[in-house]
DRENKOLTOR-70938 format. One record per residue (C-alpha): residue in one letter; x, y, z. Coordinates in Angstrom, 2 decimals, decimal comma, padded with zeros to 5 digits. Layout:
REM residues N
[pt "A"; [X; Y; Z]] ...
REM end
This chain:
REM residues 449
[pt "M"; [027,26; 062,61; 038,25]] [pt "D"; [029,97; 060,40; 039,36]] [pt "P"; [029,65; 056,71; 038,46]] [pt "P"; [029,24; 054,23; 041,38]] [pt "S"; [032,32; 052,92; 042,89]] [pt "W"; [031,64; 049,60; 041,08]] [pt "L"; [031,84; 051,20; 037,58]] [pt "T"; [034,74; 052,66; 035,92]] [pt "R"; [034,38; 054,16; 032,42]] [pt "T"; [037,32; 053,63; 030,02]] [pt "S"; [036,17; 056,47; 027,58]] [pt "S"; [035,68; 060,18; 027,89]] [pt "T"; [032,11; 059,87; 026,77]] [pt "P"; [029,67; 060,79; 029,60]] [pt "W"; [029,12; 057,56; 031,72]] [pt "C"; [026,00; 055,50; 031,19]] [pt "G"; [025,44; 057,63; 027,86]] [pt "G"; [025,65; 057,12; 024,22]] [pt "T"; [026,36; 053,87; 022,10]] [pt "R"; [029,94; 053,97; 021,62]] [pt "V"; [030,94; 053,68; 025,46]] [pt "Y"; [033,04; 050,51; 026,57]] [pt "W"; [033,01; 049,96; 030,39]] [pt "N"; [035,51; 048,39; 032,46]] [pt "V"; [033,15; 046,99; 034,98]] [pt "Q"; [034,34; 046,18; 038,53]] [pt "L"; [031,59; 044,09; 040,34]] [pt "G"; [031,41; 044,61; 044,08]] [pt "D"; [029,74; 042,21; 046,50]] [pt "H"; [026,51; 043,85; 046,41]] [pt "T"; [026,45; 045,04; 042,72]] [pt "Q"; [023,23; 046,05; 041,06]] [pt "P"; [024,59; 046,77; 037,54]] [pt "E"; [021,03; 046,60; 035,99]] [pt "L"; [020,47; 049,92; 037,41]] [pt "C"; [023,13; 051,53; 035,31]] [pt "Y"; [022,59; 049,83; 031,85]] [pt "R"; [019,26; 048,30; 030,91]] [pt "S"; [019,52; 047,71; 027,20]] [pt "P"; [021,99; 047,11; 024,34]] [pt "A"; [021,40; 050,75; 023,24]] [pt "N"; [022,60; 052,02; 026,53]] [pt "L"; [025,63; 049,86; 026,78]] [pt "P"; [026,30; 047,85; 023,61]] [pt "S"; [029,51; 045,89; 025,00]] [pt "V"; [031,41; 045,48; 028,13]] [pt "R"; [034,91; 044,60; 027,35]] [pt "I"; [036,40; 043,90; 030,81]] [pt "L"; [034,97; 042,47; 033,93]] [pt "H"; [037,09; 042,68; 037,15]] [pt "W"; [036,43; 039,46; 039,34]] [pt "N"; [039,17; 039,58; 041,99]] [pt "S"; [037,36; 037,51; 044,51]] [pt "P"; [035,14; 034,58; 044,68]] [pt "L"; [032,31; 036,46; 046,15]] [pt "K"; [032,34; 038,62; 042,97]] [pt "V"; [032,10; 035,76; 040,67]] [pt "W"; [029,27; 034,30; 042,33]] [pt "G"; [027,54; 037,68; 043,01]] [pt "A"; [027,91; 038,36; 039,30]] [pt "R"; [025,16; 035,86; 038,30]] [pt "R"; [022,70; 038,88; 037,89]] [pt "H"; [025,09; 040,60; 035,53]] [pt "R"; [023,79; 040,04; 032,01]] [pt "F"; [027,41; 039,82; 030,79]] [pt "A"; [028,54; 037,41; 033,53]] [pt "Q"; [027,65; 034,26; 031,48]] [pt "H"; [029,56; 035,46; 028,50]] [pt "F"; [032,59; 036,26; 030,48]] [pt "H"; [032,47; 032,93; 032,46]] [pt "T"; [032,52; 031,07; 029,25]] [pt "L"; [035,60; 032,82; 027,93]] [pt "Y"; [037,27; 032,08; 031,27]] [pt "M"; [036,64; 028,42; 031,02]] [pt "T"; [037,66; 028,36; 027,47]] [pt "Y"; [040,99; 029,96; 028,55]] [pt "L"; [041,39; 027,21; 030,93]] [pt "D"; [040,83; 024,60; 028,38]] [pt "Y"; [043,49; 025,85; 026,07]] [pt "D"; [046,28; 023,40; 025,59]] [pt "G"; [049,70; 024,75; 025,26]] [pt "G"; [050,59; 021,77; 023,03]] [pt "L"; [047,86; 022,78; 020,68]] [pt "L"; [049,14; 026,29; 020,61]] [pt "R"; [052,65; 025,21; 019,98]] [pt "R"; [051,56; 022,97; 016,80]] [pt "R"; [048,91; 025,13; 015,31]] [pt "L"; [049,80; 028,65; 016,11]] [pt "F"; [053,67; 028,50; 016,32]] [pt "A"; [054,15; 025,34; 014,03]] [pt "C"; [056,80; 023,87; 016,25]] [pt "P"; [057,99; 020,50; 015,11]] [pt "D"; [056,66; 017,60; 016,88]] [pt "D"; [058,12; 014,62; 014,71]] [pt "G"; [060,79; 013,58; 017,06]] [pt "A"; [063,39; 014,37; 014,47]] [pt "E"; [065,59; 016,23; 016,96]] [pt "D"; [067,32; 014,15; 019,70]] [pt "D"; [065,66; 014,49; 023,00]] [pt "Q"; [068,32; 015,22; 025,68]] [pt "D"; [067,11; 012,34; 028,01]] [pt "Q"; [067,46; 009,81; 025,13]] [pt "L"; [071,21; 010,23; 024,99]] [pt "L"; [073,88; 008,31; 026,80]] [pt "A"; [075,20; 010,14; 029,79]] [pt "E"; [078,78; 009,81; 031,17]] [pt "D"; [078,84; 009,56; 034,92]] [pt "A"; [081,77; 010,95; 036,99]] [pt "S"; [083,87; 007,94; 036,83]] [pt "G"; [083,53; 007,45; 033,08]] [pt "A"; [081,03; 004,51; 033,11]] [pt "N"; [078,30; 004,60; 030,65]] [pt "S"; [074,73; 004,78; 032,04]] [pt "L"; [071,74; 004,19; 030,02]] [pt "A"; [069,16; 006,85; 029,29]] [pt "G"; [067,12; 005,13; 026,61]] [pt "P"; [067,17; 004,45; 022,99]] [pt "A"; [065,63; 006,81; 020,54]] [pt "A"; [062,67; 005,26; 018,80]] [pt "A"; [064,05; 005,80; 015,23]] [pt "G"; [062,22; 004,36; 012,47]] [pt "V"; [058,96; 003,46; 014,33]] [pt "S"; [056,50; 001,98; 011,74]] [pt "A"; [052,85; 002,02; 012,07]] [pt "G"; [052,67; -001,48; 011,08]] [pt "D"; [054,63; -002,39; 014,38]] [pt "E"; [052,21; -004,24; 016,84]] [pt "C"; [053,87; -002,27; 019,59]] [pt "Y"; [053,72; 001,05; 017,63]] [pt "E"; [051,56; 003,17; 019,99]] [pt "M"; [053,98; 002,31; 022,95]] [pt "R"; [057,17; 003,02; 020,85]] [pt "A"; [055,73; 006,28; 019,38]] [pt "E"; [055,54; 007,53; 023,08]] [pt "Q"; [059,39; 007,88; 022,95]] [pt "R"; [059,14; 010,39; 020,12]] [pt "L"; [056,97; 012,82; 021,98]] [pt "V"; [058,59; 015,99; 022,96]] [pt "R"; [056,58; 017,00; 025,91]] [pt "R"; [056,60; 020,71; 027,10]] [pt "T"; [058,34; 020,87; 030,38]] [pt "H"; [058,07; 023,54; 033,14]] [pt "L"; [060,88; 023,44; 035,72]] [pt "Y"; [060,35; 024,87; 039,10]] [pt "Y"; [056,84; 025,78; 038,57]] [pt "L"; [056,48; 027,32; 042,10]] [pt "E"; [059,03; 028,96; 044,30]] [pt "Y"; [062,06; 026,96; 045,27]] [pt "N"; [064,86; 028,03; 047,47]] [pt "Y"; [067,23; 025,36; 048,75]] [pt "T"; [070,96; 024,93; 048,83]] [pt "A"; [072,49; 021,33; 049,39]] [pt "Q"; [073,48; 021,05; 053,00]] [pt "G"; [076,68; 019,54; 052,55]] [pt "P"; [078,09; 016,69; 050,32]] [pt "H"; [075,97; 013,91; 051,93]] [pt "D"; [072,66; 015,74; 051,55]] [pt "V"; [069,74; 013,77; 049,96]] [pt "T"; [066,71; 014,73; 047,87]] [pt "L"; [063,51; 012,55; 047,69]] [pt "V"; [062,70; 012,14; 043,95]] [pt "S"; [059,23; 011,20; 042,90]] [pt "Q"; [056,66; 011,63; 040,16]] [pt "L"; [052,75; 011,77; 040,13]] [pt "S"; [049,72; 012,89; 038,45]] [pt "L"; [047,47; 015,46; 039,99]] [pt "D"; [044,94; 012,80; 041,21]] [pt "R"; [047,48; 011,83; 043,78]] [pt "V"; [048,56; 015,26; 044,85]] [pt "Q"; [046,56; 015,04; 048,22]] [pt "L"; [049,26; 012,51; 049,39]] [pt "L"; [051,81; 015,27; 049,19]] [pt "E"; [050,87; 016,73; 052,76]] [pt "S"; [051,44; 013,31; 054,32]] [pt "L"; [054,80; 012,97; 052,56]] [pt "S"; [055,98; 016,29; 053,76]] [pt "R"; [055,35; 015,53; 057,34]] [pt "H"; [057,47; 012,57; 057,13]] [pt "W"; [060,41; 014,06; 055,11]] [pt "A"; [061,71; 017,34; 056,12]] [pt "G"; [064,53; 017,41; 053,57]] [pt "P"; [064,42; 018,59; 050,04]] [pt "I"; [061,82; 016,87; 047,53]] [pt "S"; [062,01; 016,97; 043,70]] [pt "L"; [058,76; 016,09; 042,05]] [pt "C"; [057,74; 015,75; 038,45]] [pt "I"; [054,08; 016,19; 037,90]] [pt "Y"; [052,10; 015,06; 034,75]] [pt "V"; [049,36; 017,60; 034,32]] [pt "T"; [047,28; 019,48; 031,81]] [pt "D"; [047,56; 023,14; 031,52]] [pt "A"; [044,29; 023,48; 033,59]] [pt "E"; [045,69; 021,31; 036,15]] [pt "A"; [048,86; 023,34; 036,58]] [pt "H"; [046,57; 026,00; 037,89]] [pt "Q"; [044,79; 023,44; 040,35]] [pt "L"; [048,22; 022,41; 041,58]] [pt "A"; [049,21; 025,89; 042,48]] [pt "T"; [045,89; 026,48; 044,27]] [pt "F"; [046,28; 023,25; 046,11]] [pt "V"; [049,82; 024,29; 047,49]] [pt "E"; [048,93; 027,79; 048,15]] [pt "S"; [045,86; 026,77; 050,15]] [pt "S"; [047,64; 024,01; 052,25]] [pt "Q"; [048,92; 024,98; 055,55]] [pt "V"; [051,34; 022,10; 055,41]] [pt "L"; [053,00; 023,04; 051,89]] [pt "R"; [052,45; 026,90; 051,47]] [pt "H"; [055,59; 027,79; 053,42]] [pt "R"; [057,79; 025,04; 052,17]] [pt "R"; [060,40; 026,36; 049,81]] [pt "N"; [062,33; 022,92; 049,53]] [pt "I"; [059,98; 021,21; 047,31]] [pt "A"; [060,62; 021,53; 043,66]] [pt "Y"; [057,59; 021,22; 041,48]] [pt "H"; [058,30; 020,34; 037,87]] [pt "L"; [055,79; 019,97; 035,35]] [pt "L"; [055,37; 017,62; 032,38]] [pt "M"; [052,60; 018,48; 030,17]] [pt "K"; [050,19; 015,68; 029,25]] [pt "E"; [050,38; 014,34; 025,68]] [pt "G"; [049,97; 010,77; 024,37]] [pt "Q"; [048,24; 007,84; 025,68]] [pt "F"; [050,57; 006,37; 028,48]] [pt "Y"; [051,90; 007,73; 031,54]] [pt "P"; [055,61; 008,52; 030,94]] [pt "V"; [056,70; 007,22; 034,30]] [pt "N"; [060,56; 007,07; 033,60]] [pt "R"; [060,67; 010,30; 031,96]] [pt "L"; [059,12; 011,86; 034,93]] [pt "R"; [061,57; 010,21; 037,17]] [pt "N"; [064,53; 011,57; 034,93]] [pt "V"; [063,32; 015,12; 034,99]] [pt "A"; [062,83; 015,01; 038,86]] [pt "M"; [066,27; 013,36; 039,36]] [pt "E"; [068,00; 015,53; 036,93]] [pt "N"; [066,92; 018,73; 038,70]] [pt "A"; [067,71; 017,63; 042,21]] [pt "V"; [070,21; 019,93; 043,78]] [pt "T"; [072,00; 017,49; 046,06]] [pt "D"; [074,62; 014,86; 045,23]] [pt "F"; [072,45; 012,00; 046,36]] [pt "V"; [068,75; 011,04; 045,63]] [pt "F"; [066,36; 008,80; 047,20]] [pt "L"; [064,08; 007,26; 044,48]] [pt "L"; [060,69; 006,66; 045,78]] [pt "D"; [057,18; 006,18; 044,40]] [pt "F"; [054,74; 008,57; 045,38]] [pt "D"; [052,17; 006,29; 047,15]] [pt "F"; [054,77; 005,33; 050,01]] [pt "L"; [055,45; 007,10; 053,11]] [pt "P"; [059,00; 006,94; 054,49]] [pt "S"; [059,68; 006,11; 058,15]] [pt "L"; [059,87; 009,06; 060,56]] [pt "G"; [063,36; 010,71; 060,64]] [pt "L"; [064,46; 009,03; 057,48]] [pt "Y"; [065,93; 012,20; 055,90]] [pt "E"; [068,23; 012,62; 058,69]] [pt "H"; [069,12; 008,74; 058,95]] [pt "L"; [070,01; 008,53; 055,28]] [pt "R"; [072,26; 011,47; 055,43]] [pt "S"; [074,41; 009,80; 058,14]] [pt "E"; [074,31; 006,49; 056,38]] [pt "I"; [075,39; 008,29; 053,06]] [pt "A"; [078,32; 009,87; 054,99]] [pt "R"; [079,28; 006,67; 056,72]] [pt "F"; [079,19; 004,61; 053,31]] [pt "S"; [080,93; 007,48; 051,62]] [pt "A"; [083,91; 007,15; 054,12]] [pt "Q"; [084,15; 003,39; 053,93]] [pt "Q"; [083,26; 002,64; 050,23]] [pt "R"; [085,60; 005,02; 048,36]] [pt "Q"; [086,22; 002,84; 045,50]] [pt "Q"; [082,87; 000,97; 045,27]] [pt "R"; [079,71; 002,19; 043,99]] [pt "V"; [076,65; 001,63; 046,46]] [pt "A"; [072,94; 001,35; 046,12]] [pt "L"; [071,46; 001,59; 049,58]] [pt "I"; [068,03; -000,05; 049,77]] [pt "V"; [065,27; 001,03; 052,01]] [pt "P"; [062,91; -002,04; 052,54]] [pt "A"; [059,31; -001,73; 051,36]] [pt "F"; [056,32; -002,72; 053,09]] [pt "E"; [052,56; -002,24; 052,54]] [pt "T"; [049,19; -001,93; 054,44]] [pt "F"; [045,47; -002,60; 053,35]] [pt "Q"; [044,36; -000,32; 056,01]] [pt "Y"; [043,29; 003,20; 054,94]] [pt "K"; [043,52; 004,46; 058,56]] [pt "L"; [046,59; 002,73; 059,85]] [pt "Q"; [048,50; 004,71; 062,49]] [pt "F"; [051,88; 004,97; 060,86]] [pt "P"; [054,68; 003,04; 062,71]] [pt "A"; [057,01; 005,32; 064,75]] [pt "S"; [059,86; 003,00; 064,94]] [pt "K"; [061,27; -000,43; 063,48]] [pt "A"; [060,11; -002,14; 066,65]] [pt "E"; [056,50; -000,99; 066,21]] [pt "L"; [056,60; -002,03; 062,56]] [pt "L"; [057,82; -005,51; 063,47]] [pt "S"; [054,75; -005,72; 065,96]] [pt "R"; [052,36; -004,72; 063,06]] [pt "L"; [054,10; -007,23; 061,01]] [pt "N"; [053,30; -009,95; 063,52]] [pt "L"; [049,72; -008,85; 063,54]] [pt "G"; [049,40; -008,94; 059,81]] [pt "E"; [048,56; -005,26; 059,76]] [pt "I"; [051,65; -004,52; 057,68]] [pt "V"; [053,25; -006,98; 055,17]] [pt "P"; [056,39; -007,19; 052,80]] [pt "F"; [055,59; -005,15; 049,71]] [pt "R"; [053,79; -007,07; 047,05]] [pt "Q"; [054,51; -010,34; 048,64]] [pt "E"; [051,29; -011,93; 047,24]] [pt "V"; [051,22; -010,72; 043,82]] [pt "F"; [054,98; -010,10; 042,73]] [pt "R"; [057,24; -011,66; 045,48]] [pt "E"; [060,26; -011,33; 042,91]] [pt "G"; [060,17; -007,59; 042,99]] [pt "H"; [061,49; -007,42; 046,73]] [pt "R"; [062,52; -011,05; 047,65]] [pt "A"; [066,15; -010,24; 047,47]] [pt "T"; [065,84; -007,82; 050,14]] [pt "D"; [065,58; -010,70; 052,53]] [pt "F"; [062,99; -009,47; 054,89]] [pt "T"; [063,54; -012,31; 057,27]] [pt "R"; [067,18; -011,17; 057,84]] [pt "W"; [066,08; -007,58; 058,01]] [pt "K"; [063,79; -008,10; 061,09]] [pt "S"; [066,77; -009,05; 063,35]] [pt "A"; [069,64; -007,01; 061,49]] [pt "T"; [071,35; -004,25; 063,33]] [pt "Q"; [073,96; -003,49; 060,63]] [pt "S"; [073,40; -003,07; 056,85]] [pt "Y"; [073,96; -006,38; 054,89]] [pt "P"; [074,82; -007,04; 051,25]] [pt "V"; [072,34; -008,63; 048,75]] [pt "T"; [072,81; -009,86; 045,23]] [pt "W"; [070,68; -008,90; 042,41]] [pt "Q"; [067,95; -011,35; 041,32]] [pt "A"; [065,68; -011,40; 038,39]] [pt "D"; [062,91; -008,75; 038,37]] [pt "F"; [064,54; -007,17; 041,67]] [pt "E"; [063,06; -003,42; 041,85]] [pt "P"; [063,83; -002,00; 045,39]] [pt "Y"; [063,87; 001,59; 046,28]] [pt "V"; [067,38; 002,86; 046,46]] [pt "V"; [069,45; 005,71; 047,49]] [pt "I"; [072,19; 006,46; 044,83]] [pt "G"; [074,17; 009,36; 043,43]] [pt "R"; [072,13; 011,62; 041,30]] [pt "D"; [074,29; 011,15; 038,22]] [pt "A"; [074,69; 007,44; 038,50]] [pt "A"; [072,24; 006,37; 035,96]] [pt "R"; [068,84; 007,30; 034,21]] [pt "F"; [065,70; 005,47; 033,84]] [pt "D"; [065,06; 003,91; 030,37]] [pt "T"; [062,26; 005,90; 028,62]] [pt "R"; [061,08; 003,13; 026,33]] [pt "F"; [059,15; 001,76; 029,32]] [pt "V"; [055,85; 003,88; 029,61]] [pt "G"; [052,61; 003,15; 031,69]] [pt "F"; [053,11; -000,05; 034,00]] [pt "G"; [055,67; -002,75; 033,67]] [pt "W"; [059,39; -003,26; 034,08]] [pt "N"; [060,10; 000,55; 034,49]] [pt "K"; [061,83; 000,09; 037,86]] [pt "V"; [063,17; -003,35; 037,06]] [pt "S"; [065,27; -002,31; 034,22]] [pt "F"; [066,76; 000,39; 036,18]] [pt "I"; [067,79; -001,79; 038,77]] [pt "M"; [069,21; -004,15; 036,24]] [pt "Q"; [071,19; -001,21; 034,76]] [pt "L"; [072,62; -000,54; 038,39]] [pt "D"; [073,73; -004,11; 038,52]] [pt "I"; [075,69; -004,20; 035,19]] [pt "L"; [077,27; -000,99; 036,05]] [pt "G"; [078,86; -002,65; 039,09]] [pt "F"; [076,78; -001,17; 041,91]] [pt "A"; [076,75; -003,28; 045,28]] [pt "F"; [073,29; -003,44; 046,88]] [pt "R"; [073,14; -003,03; 050,72]] [pt "V"; [070,07; -003,08; 052,98]] [pt "L"; [069,57; -000,55; 055,53]] [pt "P"; [068,51; -002,09; 058,82]] [pt "N"; [066,89; 000,73; 060,49]] [pt "A"; [064,92; 002,39; 057,58]] [pt "F"; [061,79; 001,45; 055,98]] [pt "I"; [058,97; 002,81; 053,63]] [pt "V"; [055,17; 001,87; 053,78]] [pt "H"; [052,90; 001,73; 050,57]] [pt "L"; [049,42; 003,34; 051,21]] [pt "P"; [046,45; 001,66; 049,61]] [pt "H"; [044,67; 003,31; 046,52]] [pt "A"; [042,75; 002,23; 043,63]] [pt "P"; [044,93; 000,84; 040,61]] [pt "S"; [045,86; 003,11; 037,79]] [pt "L"; [044,55; 002,77; 034,14]] [pt "D"; [048,02; 001,46; 033,17]] [pt "V"; [047,84; -001,10; 035,80]] [pt "A"; [044,61; -002,17; 034,53]] [pt "R"; [046,04; -002,39; 031,02]] [pt "F"; [048,88; -004,45; 032,17]] [pt "R"; [046,60; -006,94; 034,06]] [pt "F"; [043,73; -007,41; 031,37]] [pt "I"; [045,27; -006,68; 027,88]] [pt "P"; [047,35; -009,50; 026,56]] [pt "E"; [048,66; -007,31; 023,74]] [pt "Y"; [050,07; -004,81; 026,28]] [pt "R"; [051,85; -007,55; 028,26]] [pt "H"; [053,26; -008,84; 024,85]] [pt "C"; [054,72; -005,33; 024,05]] [pt "I"; [056,39; -005,08; 027,45]] [pt "N"; [057,95; -008,57; 026,87]] [pt "T"; [059,27; -007,34; 023,45]] [pt "L"; [060,58; -004,22; 025,03]] [pt "K"; [062,32; -006,43; 027,71]] [pt "V"; [064,27; -008,46; 025,23]] [pt "E"; [065,17; -005,25; 023,22]] [pt "Y"; [066,41; -003,57; 026,35]] [pt "I"; [068,59; -006,53; 027,44]] [pt "K"; [070,13; -006,68; 023,91]] [pt "Y"; [070,79; -002,85; 024,21]] [pt "L"; [072,65; -003,54; 027,48]] [pt "A"; [074,67; -006,27; 025,86]] [pt "K"; [075,63; -003,79; 022,96]] [pt "R"; [076,63; -001,21; 025,55]] [pt "H"; [078,36; -003,32; 028,26]] [pt "G"; [079,39; -006,50; 026,49]] [pt "V"; [078,11; -010,25; 026,62]] [pt "R"; [077,75; -010,28; 030,34]] [pt "A"; [074,36; -008,54; 030,08]] [pt "L"; [073,15; -011,63; 028,16]] [pt "K"; [072,89; -013,36; 031,26]] [pt "Y"; [069,80; -011,27; 031,87]] [pt "L"; [068,12; -013,23; 029,08]] [pt "S"; [068,16; -016,33; 031,21]] [pt "F"; [066,42; -014,53; 034,12]] [pt "R"; [063,76; -013,14; 031,92]] [pt "R"; [060,14; -013,87; 032,87]] [pt "D"; [057,03; -013,71; 030,73]] [pt "A"; [055,06; -010,65; 031,88]] [pt "S"; [051,82; -012,66; 031,70]] [pt "G"; [053,29; -014,64; 034,81]] [pt "S"; [053,64; -011,46; 036,85]] [pt "V"; [050,93; -008,93; 037,80]] [pt "G"; [053,02; -006,57; 039,83]] [pt "S"; [056,37; -006,01; 038,04]] [pt "S"; [057,04; -002,19; 037,58]] 
REM end
C-alpha cells in the first residue's frame, strides 16, 4: 500500500511499520497524521516536518510532534550571531584591532575628515566607561541584505542616507513615496528582526519592487543606539557622489530628489573651488494625520495656521536658528549662512566629504559634532529656498529619555564634547579652540542631537 501524499518515508523499511523508521512528514492543509502513527512503538521519531505555508503550520496543531518542532523553530529565530561568533568560533571582541571607521580618511582634496578616535585604554573606573566602551564593539555588518540594483545617474545624482531601528520601519513606505531616487539605509536589528524586515519589505506593495533601496544591517550589541556608526555605514555604501543626510522620522518635500539633482549641478558649475553644504530647512508637525504640503506656498500657509512650525523651535532653537526661517519664507535664491553653536541642519554634501564621529552614541551632539567638523573643514553653508522636510510626530526613544532624565548621561555627553573639540584642535590647529567658547552645558538643552 502506498503512503498518503502527505507522508513520505526516508527509509526502505515498509511505511508505518517497524521501530526504526524515520519519517519526512509533509503536512497538508487537511492532514490527519494520527491515522498513520498512533504510538511511539509505531513511529519513535519524526526528524523532518515540511511546513511550506502558514496554513500547514496552523493546521499542524493536531500533530503530536508539532509543538516540538515549533519550539525548535523559535529557538532558531532567537539564535544570536554574536553569541555564535564568540562562543562557537571564538572570534576576538576586545577591540584590539582597529575598526575601519575609526581611522582618519583622506578626502579627494587631501583635507582630513574626522572618523572618530579609537577608545584605547578605556578604564572600568571611568565614570563614562559604558558610553566609551561602545566604541570598542566590533558589530557584525551585513551589507545589501536585500536585492539592490542601481547605477548612479550621472555625476550629480544623490542618495538619501538614513538609519533606523525596526520599530520605525513602517515609515519607509511613506518615505519611498516622497523620494523616487536611491536610498541607503543602515538598520539596527537582531538576527530575528532581520527576518521580520525581509518579510515586511517583500509583503509591501510600495517596497517589494523597489531595487534602488539598499538595506544594510548592523547587528544589535551593547546598551546604546550607535547612531553615528549607522550613518557612516549607510553613507559609505551609497553609490552616488552626493548624499542627502536625513533622519528617518522626516519626510522630504515632494519632488525633492529631482530638485536636489538640479541644485547640485548648478552649484558644481558655480563653486568649483569651494566646498558647499546645501541645507534643506527642517520643519515639524504635531498632527498625526496632517496632509503633507505639496509646495512651499502650501507649507507657508500651514506655518501661518500653526499646523507646522520650524523644527525644535520650542525645545532647541539653537539647532536650526542659523537657517534663518524668516529669510527663507520670502527667499527665491539660495543664501549663505554662518555656522553657529549647536547648529545641526540636514545637508547635502559629497559622499566622501567627512564621517560622523562614533564616540557619540545614543542621543546628544551626534549631528552637532558633524556640522562642526564641516565648518572646520571649510565648508560654506547655503540654504535652499524651495526645498523642505517635515518631521513626523512619534514617541521619544529610550536614548532621548536617558538624555532628559539622567544627569550622569548628560555629564558624559559634556565630557565627550570637550574631548571632541580638543581632538579637532589637534587635527586642525588652534582655530578649533574657538568652539570651546560656544560650548553649552547639555543640561541646558533638551533637543541637541
